[in-house]
N, C-alpha and C positions, 0 to 999 in steps of 0.2 A: 655640664659635668660629664656627661657621656663622652663628649668630644675629648676632654682631658684624659679620660681613662683610655680611650683608643690611642691617643697620641703617646701615652706612657707605655702601653703594651706593645705598640708597633716596633720600636727600636729593639726591645727584648726578643720579639718574635724574629726579627731580621737577623739578630746575632745567632739565634738557635738554628735558623735555616742555613746561614752561612757556614756554620760548623759542620753541618751534615754533608754538604756537597762541596766544600772548599778543598783546596789542594794543600798538600803538606810538603815539607821539605824532605821527607823520607822517600827513598825510592820505592816504587811499587814492588810488591812481593811477587816473585816468580814461582811458579809451581815447581815442586821438587820432582825430578824425573824418577820413575820407578827404579828400584834397585836392579842391578845386572846380576844374573845368576852365572857366576863364573864357571860352574861345573856343567852347564847345560850343553847339550849336543844338538845339532840340527836334526829335525824330525826326518828329513830325507836328504840324500845327497844328490847333487845335480846329475842328470843323465850323462853317461859318457858320450863322447863325440864318436860318430860312426867312422869306421875305417874307410878311407878313400881307396876304392879298388881301381886297378888298372886292367883294362881288357886283356885277356890272355894270361894274366898272372894270378896265381892262387891267393886267396884271402883266407886267413884262419879265423874261424868263428867259434863261439862257445854258447851253448844253450843253457837254460836253467837246468840244474842238476849236473852241470859240468860235462855234458856230452859235447864233443868237439868234432869239427870237420874242416876241410879245406874246400872252398868254393871258387871255381874258375868260371868266368863269364866271357864269352866271345863278343866282339863288337856286334851291334844290332844290324839286322837286315830289315829293310823297309819295303812294303808293297802297298798298293792301293786296294788290293782284294785279299780276302782271307782264304782264297783257294776255291771258293764257290762264287756265286754271283753277288755276294755282299761286298760293298765298297766301304772303305774307312770313312767315318764321319768326323773324326777329330784330327785328321792330318794323314795318318798312315797306320798300317798294321806294323808295329815295331816288335820284332822277334829277337830274343836273346837265347843262345844255346848255353845252358848251364850244366856244369859238370861238378858233382859233389863226391868227395871221398871222406869216409868216416876215419878220422885220424886218432880217435880216442879208444877207450876200452869199454864204452857203453853204447847201446843203440842210439843213433842220431836221428831225430824226427825231422824230416824234410818235407817239402811240398811246394807246389806252385803258389799256394796261398800265402807263403812266407815272403813272396815278392810283390812289390807294388811299384807303381811308376808315378813320379811327381813331375808335372810339367814346370816350365819356367815361371808360371804365374802362381805356383804353389798348390795347384789342384791335384788331387790324387786320382789315378785312373786304375780301374780294376782290370784283371786279366780278361782276355777274350777267350771264352770257353771252346770256340770252334777251331782253335789252332791245331795243327798237326803235330804229333809226337809230343804231347804236353808232359810237363813234369807233374806227376800225379800228386794230389794233396794228401798230407798227413800219413806218410809212409815211414816205417822205421828202417834205417840202414844199419846193418850190423857192423861191428868193428872191422875195419879193413875193406868194407864194401864200397862199391862205386856205382853211380848212376848218372846218366846224361839225359836231358830232356829240354824242351822249349818252354819259355814263358813269353806270351804274346799279348800285346796291348793295342787297343785302338786309341792312339794318343798322338800328340804333336811330335814333330820330327826332332825336337830337342827336349831334353829333360834329364831325369836322374832315376835309375833303377835302384830300388831300396830293398835290402834284405832285412827282415825283422823275424827273429826266431819264433816258432810256434809258441803261443801262450805268453809272449812277452810284448811289452809296449815300447821297448827300446830298440831303435835302429842300430844294427850291428855293422852293416857295411853298405856302401853305396857306390854306384858307378855312374859318372856323368857322361852323357853322349851328346 
């Protein structure tokens, strides 16, 4: 009797299990994508592309607060020594003469710290503080004022001089050498 009961229940159990895991002729449901907010604006805009400077030609730059200036950079000079007994460890002492003119109607903050050097491998190099006639850091240049000074790096003999305004994370101008 028990055997007959098991034989009678088994086909019913099989049908129930087949209904749970079987396939259907209906296509599988796809998730509904979230609605698009038509009025949304991006949280930040892409950073502007730095101005490609040409050695000897002025490049116009603007700082935060709309102070503006013209920056002219001479082609670099390179030497193995910094003028003392210290020799370059990354290739050469690369020195740029920088001339800045405040072309706006507000003080323009300039400084050697606004310049960095990126080598062809993408590594950044800090200025060498022992350079002669350095462009002093964080100075205010009054409207119409001018200043000339050097920015020097212990860096490879090929790379890019980058100007980034004080207090900004955006590269404004660059000169490839």
